[in-house]
C-alpha positions as CSV (number, residue, x, y, z in Angstrom):
1,M,-14.5,14.2,24.5
2,R,-12.6,12.4,26.7
3,T,-14.9,11.5,29.6
4,P,-14.7,13.9,32.4
5,P,-12.4,12.9,35.4
6,A,-14.3,12.4,38.8
7,P,-14.5,15.0,41.9
8,L,-11.7,14.8,43.9
9,Q,-9.7,12.9,41.2
10,A,-8.5,15.7,39.0
11,R,-6.3,18.5,39.8
12,L,-6.3,22.1,37.8
13,L,-2.0,23.0,37.7
14,N,-1.0,26.6,38.4
15,T,1.5,29.2,36.7
16,A,1.9,32.3,37.0
17,A,-0.5,33.4,33.9
18,I,-1.4,30.1,32.5
19,E,-3.9,27.5,34.0
20,L,-3.7,23.5,32.9
21,W,-7.0,21.9,32.7
22,P,-8.5,18.6,32.3
23,A,-9.5,18.5,28.7
24,G,-12.9,16.6,29.6
25,L,-14.0,19.9,32.3
26,L,-13.7,22.3,29.3
27,R,-16.8,23.1,27.0
28,A,-15.8,23.8,22.9
29,R,-16.2,27.8,22.0
30,G,-16.4,26.3,18.5
31,N,-16.3,24.0,15.6
32,A,-12.1,23.9,15.6
33,D,-12.3,23.9,19.7
34,A,-14.4,21.6,19.2
35,R,-12.3,18.8,16.9
36,V,-9.3,19.7,19.0
37,L,-10.5,18.9,22.9
38,S,-12.1,15.9,21.9
39,R,-8.5,14.4,21.3
40,A,-6.9,16.4,23.9
41,R,-5.6,15.4,27.3
42,Q,-4.6,19.0,28.9
43,V,-5.9,22.4,27.7
44,L,-3.7,25.7,28.8
45,R,-6.0,28.2,29.6
46,R,-5.3,31.9,29.6
47,K,-6.1,32.6,33.5
48,R,-6.8,36.5,32.7
49,D,-9.6,35.6,30.2
50,G,-10.3,32.4,30.1
51,R,-8.8,31.9,26.4
52,Y,-7.7,28.4,25.2
53,L,-4.0,28.7,23.9
54,A,-3.5,25.1,23.5
55,A,-4.6,21.4,23.5
56,V,-1.9,18.2,25.0
57,L,-3.1,15.4,22.4
58,D,-1.3,12.6,22.6
59,E,0.8,13.5,19.4
60,G,1.9,16.4,20.9
61,L,0.9,20.3,21.9
62,W,-1.6,22.0,19.2
63,P,-1.3,25.4,19.4
64,L,-5.2,27.4,19.1
65,V,-3.8,30.6,19.4
66,P,-1.3,32.8,16.5
67,R,1.9,33.2,17.8
68,L,2.2,30.6,21.1
69,A,5.4,31.4,22.1
70,R,5.4,35.3,22.4
71,E,1.9,34.3,25.0
72,P,3.1,35.6,28.4
73,G,3.9,33.0,31.0
74,I,3.9,30.2,28.1
75,D,7.5,29.1,29.0
76,A,7.0,28.1,32.5
77,A,3.5,26.3,31.6
78,L,5.3,24.0,29.1
79,D,8.4,23.8,31.7
80,L,5.1,22.0,33.7
81,L,3.8,20.5,31.3
82,D,7.4,18.6,30.5
83,A,8.1,18.2,34.0
84,P,8.4,14.5,35.8
85,G,5.6,13.1,36.5
86,P,5.3,13.9,40.5
87,A,5.3,17.7,39.3
88,R,2.3,16.7,36.4
89,G,0.5,14.5,39.2
90,P,1.4,15.8,42.1
91,A,1.0,13.9,45.3
92,H,2.2,16.2,48.1
93,P,0.2,19.0,49.8
94,P,0.5,22.0,47.3
95,R,2.5,25.0,47.8
96,D,1.8,28.7,47.5
97,M,3.2,30.5,44.7
98,P,5.5,33.8,44.8
99,L,3.8,36.6,44.6
100,H,6.0,38.9,43.8
101,G,4.3,39.5,40.6
102,L,0.9,41.0,42.0
103,E,3.2,43.1,44.6
104,D,4.0,45.2,41.7
105,R,0.7,44.8,39.6
106,L,-1.0,46.1,43.0
107,A,1.5,48.9,43.1
108,A,0.5,49.6,39.3
109,L,-2.8,50.4,40.8
110,G,-1.9,52.3,43.0
111,I,-2.3,49.5,45.7
112,D,-0.3,49.7,48.5
113,G,0.1,48.5,52.1
114,A,-2.4,51.4,53.2
115,Y,-5.5,48.9,52.3
116,A,-3.4,46.6,54.1
117,R,-4.1,48.0,57.3
118,R,-7.0,49.6,56.4
119,T,-8.6,46.5,55.9
120,G,-6.8,44.2,58.7
121,L,-6.9,42.4,55.2
122,A,-3.6,40.1,54.3
123,L,-2.1,39.3,50.7
124,V,-3.4,35.7,50.0
125,A,-0.8,33.6,47.4
126,E,-2.5,31.1,45.4
127,P,-1.7,26.9,44.7
128,E,0.3,25.6,43.3
129,W,-2.5,23.0,42.1
130,L,-6.0,22.6,43.2
131,L,-8.5,19.5,43.1
132,L,-12.0,19.3,41.6
133,A,-14.3,19.3,44.5
134,G,-17.0,18.6,42.1
135,F,-19.9,21.0,40.1
136,D,-21.6,24.5,41.1
137,R,-24.5,25.6,40.7
138,Y,-23.6,26.6,37.4
139,R,-22.7,23.0,36.4
140,R,-19.1,24.7,36.3
141,P,-15.9,22.5,37.9
142,L,-15.5,23.7,41.6
143,W,-11.9,23.9,42.3
144,L,-10.8,24.0,45.8
145,A,-7.5,23.4,47.9
146,P,-7.3,19.4,48.1
147,A,-8.8,19.2,52.0
148,A,-11.3,21.3,51.4
149,A,-12.7,19.7,48.7
150,R,-12.5,16.5,50.7
151,A,-14.5,18.6,53.7
152,W,-16.6,20.8,51.4
153,Q,-17.7,16.6,49.5
154,A,-18.4,15.5,53.4
155,M,-20.4,18.2,54.5
156,R,-22.3,18.2,51.9
157,R,-22.6,14.4,52.4
158,D,-23.8,14.7,55.9
159,A,-26.0,17.8,55.3
160,A,-28.1,16.0,52.1
161,A,-28.7,13.0,55.3
162,G,-30.1,15.6,57.1
163,G,-32.5,16.6,54.2
164,I,-30.8,19.4,53.7
165,A,-28.9,20.3,49.9
166,L,-25.8,22.6,50.0
167,E,-24.7,24.0,46.3
168,A,-21.4,25.6,45.7
169,I,-21.8,29.5,44.1
170,S,-18.3,29.9,43.8
171,G,-14.5,28.4,44.5
172,Y,-11.1,29.0,44.0
173,R,-10.3,32.7,41.9
174,S,-7.1,33.3,40.3
175,H,-5.1,37.0,40.8
176,D,-5.4,37.2,37.2
177,Y,-9.6,36.5,37.4
178,Q,-9.5,39.7,39.5
179,L,-6.9,42.0,38.0
180,G,-9.1,41.1,35.1
181,I,-12.1,42.7,36.4
182,F,-9.7,45.8,37.6
183,E,-8.6,46.7,34.1
184,R,-12.2,46.2,32.7
185,K,-13.3,48.4,34.6
186,R,-11.1,50.7,34.6
187,A,-11.2,51.0,30.5
188,R,-14.8,52.3,31.3
189,G,-13.1,55.2,33.5
190,L,-14.0,53.8,37.0
191,E,-11.5,55.1,39.4
192,V,-9.5,52.5,41.3
193,A,-11.3,54.0,44.6
194,E,-14.8,53.5,43.1
195,I,-14.2,49.2,41.7
196,L,-12.9,49.0,45.5
197,Q,-16.3,50.4,46.6
198,V,-17.7,47.0,44.9
199,N,-14.1,44.4,44.7
200,A,-12.1,43.4,46.8
201,A,-8.5,44.4,45.7
202,P,-6.3,41.6,43.6
203,G,-5.0,39.4,46.3
204,Y,-6.7,39.8,49.4
205,S,-9.4,37.3,48.4
206,E,-10.0,34.3,50.9
207,H,-11.0,32.4,46.7
208,H,-7.3,33.0,46.0
209,G,-6.1,30.3,48.4
210,G,-8.6,27.6,47.4
211,E,-10.6,27.2,50.5
212,A,-13.3,29.3,50.6
213,L,-16.4,29.4,48.3
214,D,-19.7,30.6,48.4
215,I,-22.7,28.7,49.0
216,G,-26.7,28.3,48.8
217,T,-29.3,26.4,48.2
218,P,-31.6,25.0,45.3
219,G,-34.2,28.1,45.0
220,E,-32.0,30.7,46.9
221,P,-30.5,33.3,45.1
222,P,-26.9,33.7,45.4
223,A,-25.1,35.3,47.6
224,E,-27.8,37.7,48.8
225,E,-28.3,38.2,52.5
226,S,-31.4,36.4,52.7
227,F,-29.4,33.0,52.8
228,E,-29.1,33.8,56.8
229,T,-33.1,32.8,57.1
230,T,-32.9,29.6,54.7
231,P,-32.1,25.7,56.7
232,A,-29.2,25.6,54.7
233,F,-27.7,28.5,57.1
234,A,-29.5,27.9,60.2
235,W,-28.0,24.3,58.9
236,L,-24.7,25.0,58.5
237,S,-24.0,27.4,61.5
238,Q,-24.7,24.2,63.5
239,H,-23.1,21.6,62.0
240,A,-20.2,24.1,59.9
241,A,-17.7,24.0,61.8
242,R,-17.8,20.1,62.6
243,H,-16.0,20.2,59.1
244,G,-13.4,23.2,59.0
245,F,-15.3,25.6,57.6
246,S,-16.2,28.2,59.8
247,L,-18.0,32.1,58.2
248,S,-15.3,34.9,57.2
249,Y,-17.4,37.7,57.3
250,P,-20.1,38.0,60.0
251,R,-22.6,41.5,61.4
252,G,-19.5,43.6,62.7
253,N,-16.6,41.8,60.9
254,P,-13.2,44.1,61.6
255,H,-12.0,44.1,57.3
256,G,-15.3,46.9,56.6
257,I,-17.2,43.6,54.8
258,V,-20.9,43.6,54.2
259,Y,-22.1,40.5,56.2
260,E,-21.7,37.3,53.6
261,P,-24.0,34.1,55.3
262,W,-23.0,32.6,52.4
263,H,-18.9,32.8,52.6
264,W,-17.7,29.8,54.5
265,R,-13.6,29.4,54.7
266,F,-12.0,25.7,55.4
267,R,-10.1,26.0,58.0
268,G,-8.9,22.8,59.1
269,R,-10.9,20.6,61.8
270,D,-9.6,20.8,65.3
271,R,-8.0,18.0,66.4
């Protein structure tokens, strides 16, 4: 296996249906995967279910699924692989990806503008690339937009200097990941209205933009209201704004979302 890249160096490249991952950040799911991933530079990964589709080796592309050429979205992913250097390792800030495909799929679920008007939430586009911001509590790669990734690293260091341990619980989540949740629950017989009581509509989560993350601290269960009683939350309440982060869903927020003391979004530092 190649050496995993360091935080703030590796990039996740995005297309509508497929992500391009640094191979050193992925775990093999069998002996065949292990042999290929040990030699791979990048891996094409299906966004909806995380399936590994192909590995980029020094000698070329190695398919990991049958009929790779028929995989939805494969042409866009291969075009990105074939693009010149700046497109594969972009120096410019990531642009937002188009939303038209998501809007079509929301319409198929029966989710329209009424949801946005009722909640006051806007559709959130995915960025075309994200930066490795470290690893979360579960040792999974934490992907964030570049400015948010750097701010998170700085905020963790600042907190640690004051004796406070901050852990990421989760960061970026794709539209397809959220759509997959809805598809699986509908397959079990749930109606969309029932699912919306528990899960945000695909496309409306701040996590899609790579600027939001759920924060925890050692010994505290993830995403629980009890986080507000911890020294970590007290530290965030006093210092997070200095790093550009703010609490998105306080008590009584206008979106009708439950109080989430763990959910913070990078909105940029004051100039």
